[in-house]
C-alpha positions as CSV (number, residue, x, y, z in Angstrom):
1,M,112.5,63.4,93.9
2,Q,111.2,62.9,97.4
3,L,107.4,62.8,97.4
4,I,106.6,62.0,101.0
5,R,108.6,62.7,104.2
6,A,107.6,62.0,107.8
7,E,109.6,63.2,110.8
8,K,108.8,62.1,114.3
9,L,105.2,61.5,113.2
10,V,102.7,60.7,116.0
11,K,99.0,59.9,115.9
12,T,97.1,59.5,119.2
13,Y,93.4,58.9,119.5
14,R,91.2,59.7,122.5
15,A,89.1,56.8,123.8
16,G,87.0,58.1,126.7
17,E,89.6,59.2,129.3
18,V,92.4,57.2,127.7
19,D,94.9,58.3,125.0
20,V,95.5,55.4,122.5
21,P,98.7,55.8,120.4
22,A,98.3,54.5,116.9
23,V,101.6,55.8,115.4
24,K,104.6,56.4,117.6
25,G,107.1,58.9,116.3
26,V,108.0,57.4,112.9
27,D,110.4,58.7,110.4
28,F,110.4,57.7,106.7
29,S,110.6,59.0,103.2
30,I,109.2,57.9,99.8
31,D,110.6,58.9,96.4
32,A,108.4,59.7,93.4
33,K,107.5,56.9,91.1
34,S,108.0,54.3,93.9
35,F,106.0,51.1,94.6
36,V,105.9,51.0,98.4
37,A,104.2,48.8,101.0
38,F,103.4,49.3,104.6
39,V,103.0,45.9,106.2
40,G,102.2,44.6,109.7
41,P,99.5,43.0,111.8
42,S,96.0,44.5,112.2
43,G,96.2,47.5,114.6
44,S,99.8,48.2,113.8
45,G,99.1,51.6,112.3
46,K,99.2,50.9,108.6
47,S,95.8,52.4,107.7
48,T,96.3,55.3,110.1
49,L,99.5,56.2,108.2
50,L,97.8,56.0,104.9
51,N,94.9,58.2,106.2
52,M,97.4,60.9,107.3
53,I,99.3,60.8,104.0
54,G,96.0,61.0,102.2
55,C,94.9,64.0,104.2
56,L,91.9,62.1,105.7
57,D,93.4,62.5,109.2
58,H,95.8,64.9,110.9
59,P,99.0,64.0,112.9
60,T,98.9,64.6,116.6
61,S,102.5,65.8,116.4
62,G,105.6,65.7,114.1
63,R,105.8,66.7,110.5
64,L,104.3,65.1,107.4
65,S,105.2,66.6,104.0
66,V,103.5,65.4,100.8
67,L,104.6,67.1,97.5
68,D,106.5,69.7,99.5
69,T,103.3,70.6,101.4
70,D,103.0,70.3,105.2
71,V,99.7,68.4,105.0
72,G,99.4,68.2,108.8
73,G,98.8,71.9,108.9
74,L,96.0,72.0,106.3
75,N,92.4,72.8,107.4
76,R,89.6,70.6,106.3
77,R,88.8,72.5,103.1
78,A,92.4,72.9,102.1
79,A,93.0,69.2,102.8
80,A,90.1,68.2,100.6
81,E,91.3,70.4,97.8
82,F,94.9,69.0,98.1
83,R,93.5,65.4,98.1
84,G,91.4,66.1,95.0
85,L,94.3,67.6,93.0
86,H,97.1,65.2,93.9
87,I,96.0,61.9,95.5
88,G,93.9,58.9,94.3
89,F,92.6,56.1,96.5
90,V,92.0,52.4,95.9
91,F,90.0,50.6,98.7
92,Q,89.6,47.0,99.9
93,E,85.9,47.1,99.4
94,F,86.1,48.9,96.0
95,N,83.8,51.7,97.1
96,L,82.2,52.1,93.7
97,I,78.9,53.9,93.5
98,P,76.3,51.2,92.9
99,V,73.8,53.3,90.9
100,L,76.5,54.6,88.5
101,T,77.9,52.7,85.5
102,V,81.6,51.8,85.2
103,Y,82.0,54.8,82.9
104,E,80.2,57.1,85.4
105,N,82.2,55.8,88.4
106,I,85.4,56.8,86.7
107,E,83.9,60.1,85.6
108,Y,82.7,61.0,89.1
109,P,85.9,62.6,90.4
110,L,86.4,64.5,87.2
111,I,83.1,66.2,87.7
112,M,82.9,66.5,91.5
113,V,86.6,67.2,92.3
114,Q,88.0,68.9,89.2
115,D,85.1,69.8,87.0
116,W,86.7,68.9,83.7
117,P,84.7,69.8,80.5
118,A,82.8,66.9,78.9
119,Q,85.1,66.4,75.9
120,K,88.2,66.2,78.1
121,R,86.4,63.9,80.5
122,R,85.4,61.5,77.8
123,K,88.9,61.3,76.3
124,Q,90.4,60.6,79.8
125,I,87.8,58.0,80.7
126,M,88.1,56.1,77.4
127,R,91.9,56.0,77.8
128,L,91.6,54.6,81.3
129,L,88.9,52.1,80.3
130,E,91.2,50.8,77.6
131,S,94.2,50.7,80.0
132,V,92.3,48.5,82.5
133,D,90.6,46.4,79.8
134,M,87.1,47.5,80.7
135,L,85.9,49.2,77.5
136,E,83.3,46.4,76.9
137,Q,81.9,46.8,80.5
138,A,81.7,50.6,80.4
139,H,77.9,50.8,80.6
140,K,77.5,48.1,83.2
141,R,76.8,48.8,86.9
142,P,79.1,47.4,89.7
143,D,76.6,44.6,90.5
144,Q,77.0,43.3,86.9
145,I,80.8,42.8,87.0
146,S,83.2,40.6,88.9
147,G,85.3,41.5,91.9
148,G,88.4,41.7,89.8
149,Q,86.7,44.0,87.3
150,K,85.4,46.2,90.1
151,Q,89.0,46.6,91.4
152,R,90.2,47.5,87.9
153,V,87.5,50.2,87.8
154,A,88.6,51.4,91.2
155,V,92.2,51.7,89.9
156,A,91.0,53.6,86.8
157,R,88.9,55.9,89.0
158,A,91.9,56.5,91.3
159,L,94.0,57.6,88.2
160,A,91.2,59.7,86.6
161,T,92.5,63.0,87.8
162,D,96.2,62.2,86.9
163,P,97.3,62.1,90.6
164,Q,101.0,62.0,91.4
165,L,100.2,59.6,94.3
166,V,97.8,56.7,94.7
167,L,97.1,55.2,98.2
168,A,95.8,51.6,98.2
169,D,94.4,50.2,101.4
170,E,94.4,46.3,101.2
171,P,93.4,46.5,97.5
172,T,93.7,42.7,96.9
173,A,92.2,41.4,100.1
174,N,88.9,40.4,98.5
175,L,90.3,39.0,95.3
176,D,91.5,35.5,94.3
177,H,95.2,34.8,93.7
178,D,95.2,35.2,89.9
179,T,93.0,38.3,90.0
180,A,95.1,39.9,92.7
181,Y,98.2,39.3,90.7
182,R,96.7,40.9,87.6
183,I,95.6,44.0,89.7
184,I,99.2,44.3,91.0
185,E,100.6,44.0,87.5
186,L,98.1,46.6,86.3
187,M,99.2,49.1,89.0
188,K,102.9,48.5,88.2
189,R,102.2,49.2,84.5
190,M,100.3,52.4,85.5
191,R,103.3,53.4,87.6
192,D,105.7,52.8,84.6
193,E,103.5,54.5,82.1
194,L,102.3,57.5,84.1
195,G,105.0,57.9,86.7
196,T,102.4,57.5,89.5
197,T,103.7,56.6,93.0
198,F,101.8,53.8,94.6
199,V,101.7,53.3,98.4
200,F,100.0,50.3,99.9
201,S,98.7,49.1,103.3
202,T,98.7,45.3,103.0
203,H,98.9,41.8,104.4
204,D,99.3,40.4,100.9
205,P,102.6,38.6,100.2
206,K,102.0,39.1,96.5
207,I,102.2,42.9,97.0
208,M,105.1,42.6,99.4
209,G,107.0,40.5,96.7
210,E,106.5,43.2,94.1
211,A,107.2,46.3,96.4
212,E,110.5,48.1,95.9
213,I,110.4,49.2,99.6
214,I,108.6,47.6,102.5
215,F,108.0,49.5,105.7
216,T,107.2,47.1,108.5
217,L,105.0,48.4,111.3
218,D,104.6,46.8,114.7
219,D,102.6,48.5,117.4
220,G,102.8,51.9,115.7
221,R,106.6,51.8,115.2
222,L,108.6,51.2,112.0
223,H,111.3,48.5,111.5
224,S,113.6,47.8,108.6
225,S,112.9,45.0,106.3
226,P,115.6,42.5,105.1
227,G,116.3,42.7,101.4
228,K,114.6,46.0,101.0
229,A,115.7,49.6,101.4
230,E,116.4,50.5,105.0
231,V,113.8,52.1,107.1
232,V,114.7,54.4,109.9
233,H,113.6,53.2,113.3
234,A,111.2,55.3,115.3
């Protein structure tokens, strides 16, 4: 099943009187239950692509379909609703809410986005805490746990609403080698157990080594990667 498809996708930003192209007419597709990485130097367009896939930004032109929905045509409210129902996010800086406990951080999207009843929320949170080995830290705040533990909580929070797609922007950048490897293994296990599709923006060779498909970006254009599935040139 094809989960994401981009056709002649373009994103241009306006900087004063100048148009700055960030993504230049790319074509690609991603199947469900994939483990996929967008790689390339800073400024190559990786995060811009993730933001468009995640309905945080709109294409300037071209077509972007996620779960058979033309997300480029969604207004702000519809985009937020689609995001909340179908997409989870894992960020480089964790983005946990400092005044909330580990448990409450995972609970947050279930209240704010989907308004699950309390009993259903608790069952889901306890399952995820166990999956990421954070049951014993459930009542600690983010400043009381390590960087690797914070990222495990971030992964659990991204999976809280049972999304079909998780987007991870440089999720291992602030972690040491062993911790980064454990986070990657955790996400692969979640993919295998839940059927979740993971799409990364990364510089990390560890993620590249585990990805089933690598899309290499250079100056807003896609190039194929040796040893991986072929990527259509822009």
